[in-house]
N, C-alpha and C positions, 0 to 999 in steps of 0.2 A: 547643683543649684537648688535653692529653696527660697520661697517667698513667705515672709511672715504676714500675719493678718493686717498689719499696718502698712504693707507695701514695700518693705525693705527686702532686698535680695541678699542672700548669703551664699558664699562659695568657699570651698576649701582647696588648698593646694600650695605648692612651693616650687622653687626652681631646682635644678640639678644641684645636689649637695646642700640644699637648704631645707630645713625641717618645714613641713606644711603648716600653714597659718589659716586662720579663719578671717575671711574678708566680708565686709559689709558695703553694699552699694545702695545709696538713697537716690532713686530716680527723680525725686522732687527737687533735689539740690545738685545732683550730679556728683556728689561727694563719695569717694571710695576710701574706706578706712581699714587698715590692718588691725584686727582686734586681738591679735596675739597668737603665739605658738603654745598650745597646751602641753606638748610632749616633744622635747628637743631630740629624742632618740627615735622618733617615728620617721620613716622614709617615704611614706605615701599617705594620702588621704583622698578618699573618693566618695564619702558619704556625709551628707548634711541634711538636716531637717529643722524647721523653725516653727515655734509657736509664738504667741503674743509675748511671753516672758522669757523664753529659753531658746537657745540655738544648740542643737546637738551636732557633734563633730565626731565622726568615726574615722579611725586611722589604724596604722599598723606598719608592716614592713614586708609585704609579699615579695616585692621585686628586689629589695636590698637587704634581705635577711642575713642572719648570721651575726656572730660577734655580740656586740652590746646594744643591738637595736631593739626597739619595742616590738611586742606582739600586739594582738588585737587590743585596741583601747578606744573607749567611748567616753566623751566628755560632754558635760552640760555647761553651756556658757550662760550665766545669768545676765540678761541684758541690762538690768538696773544696777547691779553691783559691779558689773564688768569683770567677773571672775569665772574661772573654769573649775569644775569639780569632776573628778573621775567617777564614772557611774557604770563601768563595764560589768555585765553579769559575770559572776565568778566562773561559770561554765564555759564562757567564751575566751577567757584569758589565755589558754594555750594556743588558740587559733592564730594564724599569721596576721589577719586584719579584719576590721569591720568592713563589710562589702557594701551594704546599703542600709538606708534608714527611711522611714516614712511615718508621718503622723496620721493616725486614723481614729477619729473621734477623741476619746480620752486615753488613747494608747500610743506608745512609741513602738513601732515595729523595727526590729534589728535583725540583720542577716550577716553572717560571717563568711569569710573565705577560709577554706581549710587546705591542709596539705596532706598530712598522714592520716587524718580522721575525716569523718563527714562534717560538712558545714552545720551550723546551728541557726535556729530562728528563735527569737524571743519577742514577747509582747509585754512591754513595761507600762505600768500605771503612771501616767503623767503627773498625778498628784502625789505619788510616793514611788520614786524610782527604785527603791529597794524591794518593791512588790512587783514580781514579774512571773510569767510562765515561760518555759523554754522547752524546746524539743530538738533532738538530733534530726537533721534534715537528710536528704538523699543527694549525694553528689558533693562537689567541692565548692559550690557557690550558692548563695541565697540572695536574690536581687530582684528589683522591679516589683515591689509590693503593690497589691490592690486587694480590696475587700469586697466580698459579695455575700450578703447574709451574714452568717456566723463564721464563714470561711475566710482565711487569709491566704491569698494566692500569690505565688511568686515564681520566678524563673530560676532554673539551675542550668547547667551546661547542656542538658539533654532534653529539656521540655518544661512543662508547667507542673508545679507542685501545689498542694493544698495543706495548710497547717490548721489543724483543729485544736483550738485551745481547750475545748471541753475534754477531748480524748487525750490531749497531750502528745499528739503524734502527727507525722507528716506522711502523706501519700502522694504518689505521682500519677495523676489520671491521664496525662498527655506526654507521650514521647515523640520527639521529632526524628525523622529519618536522618537529617543532617544536624549535627550538634550546633547549638547557639554559640557564637563566639563574641568576643568583646567588640 
């Protein structure tokens, strides 16, 4: 769930056997609108982030993989034009899915879910989505982003990680005794 600066709420999801869609809810009118399905081959979506002009939709196929389904896919929905554009960083394309998204100042923070490799984290320039920094993470998930100073903090399945854009690396300063689960 994400809220745009103008107060609209956005969610992603679909039903069993239905490709995930982007949904918009306007609390002022009570209207709910299905804005569309950007990737009919995706089997799940669990990441959404909104700005004044764009809604970002992260999807993939972690649970329903195999065959002809999508891998990690990130779409930018232009709210004015009502169109989707695929903007997935090339390094994330082999991952099963986009796990989490967050807007932090002028950046879009993106985390993937991985299977055979480590997850990845990216920081994309909102003014030019082809301009981004990316690093290989620690563990199989990168989710629940927050920023503190120059650091981008996020959770993986074992604790808290810090992504340094300057160094282009991820460290894990906190390990939990019991793993974090969904």
